[in-house]
C-alpha positions in Angstrom: -0.1 -0.1 -0.5 1.0 3.2 -1.1 -0.1 6.6 1.1 0.5 9.8 -1.2 0.5 13.0 0.7 -0.8 16.1 -1.3 -0.8 19.1 -0.1 -3.1 22.2 -2.4 -5.3 24.4 -2.0 -5.9 24.2 -6.0 -8.9 21.6 -6.7 -7.1 21.3 -10.6 -4.1 20.3 -9.0 -5.5 17.7 -7.0 -7.2 16.0 -9.8 -4.6 16.0 -11.8 -2.1 14.3 -9.4 -5.3 11.7 -8.1 -5.5 10.8 -11.7 -2.0 10.4 -12.5 -1.0 8.1 -9.7 -4.1 6.6 -9.3 -3.3 2.5 -8.8 -4.4 -0.7 -7.4 -3.1 -0.1 -3.3 -2.2 4.0 -4.0 -4.4 6.4 -1.3 -4.2 10.1 -2.2 -4.8 12.1 0.9 -4.6 16.3 1.3 -4.4 19.1 2.9 -5.4 22.5 1.9 -2.3 24.4 3.5 0.8 24.3 4.1 0.8 23.7 8.0 -1.5 21.4 7.5 1.2 19.0 6.3 3.6 17.9 9.8 0.9 17.3 11.5 -0.8 15.1 9.2 2.7 13.6 8.4 2.8 12.5 11.7 -0.7 10.8 12.1 -1.0 8.9 8.4 3.4 8.3 7.4 2.8 8.7 4.6 5.6 7.5 1.8 5.4 10.2 0.2 4.7 14.0 0.3 3.5 16.1 -2.6 3.4 20.1 -2.3 2.5 22.7 -4.4 4.7 25.4 -4.4 2.0 27.8 -3.7 0.0 26.9 -0.8 -2.3 29.3 1.7 -0.3 30.5 3.6 2.8 28.6 4.7 4.2 28.2 0.6 5.5 24.8 -0.1 9.0 25.9 0.1 8.6 26.7 3.8 6.6 23.5 4.6 9.3 21.2 2.6 12.3 23.2 5.2 9.8 22.5 8.5 9.3 18.8 7.5 13.6 18.5 7.0 14.2 20.1 9.8 11.5 18.0 11.8 13.2 15.3 10.6 16.3 16.1 11.3 15.1 16.4 14.9 13.6 13.4 15.6 10.1 14.4 15.6 8.8 13.6 12.3 9.9 10.9 10.0 11.7 10.8 6.9 9.7 11.4 4.3 10.3 11.6 0.1 9.1 15.2 -1.1 7.8 16.1 -4.3 7.7 19.9 -4.9 5.1 21.3 -7.9 6.6 24.6 -9.4 5.6 27.5 -11.0 8.5 28.0 -12.9 11.9 27.0 -13.8 13.4 29.5 -11.9 12.0 28.3 -8.8 13.9 25.1 -8.5 16.7 26.9 -6.6 13.8 26.9 -4.4 13.0 23.3 -4.4 16.8 22.0 -3.9 17.4 25.2 -0.8 14.1 23.5 1.4 15.3 20.5 0.5 13.3 18.6 -2.0 14.0 15.0 -3.4 12.4 15.8 -6.7 10.2 19.0 -8.5 7.9 19.1 -11.7 7.1 22.5 -13.7 3.9 23.2 -13.7 2.0 22.9 -16.1 1.6 19.2 -14.7 2.5 16.2 -17.9 0.7 13.5 -15.7 3.2 10.7 -17.2 6.1 12.8 -15.9 4.7 12.6 -12.7 3.4 9.2 -12.3 7.6 8.4 -12.9 8.7 11.0 -10.6 6.8 9.2 -7.8 7.5 5.7 -8.8 11.1 6.8 -8.8 10.9 8.5 -5.3 9.2 5.2 -3.7 11.5 3.7 -5.4 15.0 5.5 -4.7 16.8 4.0 -1.2 15.6 5.6 2.0 16.0 8.9 3.7 
């Protein structure tokens, strides 16, 4: 069973991600704000967290950095993180925040699926 946590406040992104990663044994949970991600990771322990760069009051980069700091302190499990970016220049933000991978919108469902499967197949964090 694979569990994906998606953080986005945009319904169209949820629809595209859920359709792209849908397969037997995969569950997609959603939160609408960055501040909801850490408590949800603690509760659900997802295999992959997908963060939209532009989410509510705590964006994807800040959320990613928060997850990395909390995992480093032993308060959250290490989790693979895929960040959905708005522009190619946002790649730097993704890297600085500690994301394992990134995709630039508009989303391509095949690239999204390959990125998620690649993260799942990678060595543990």
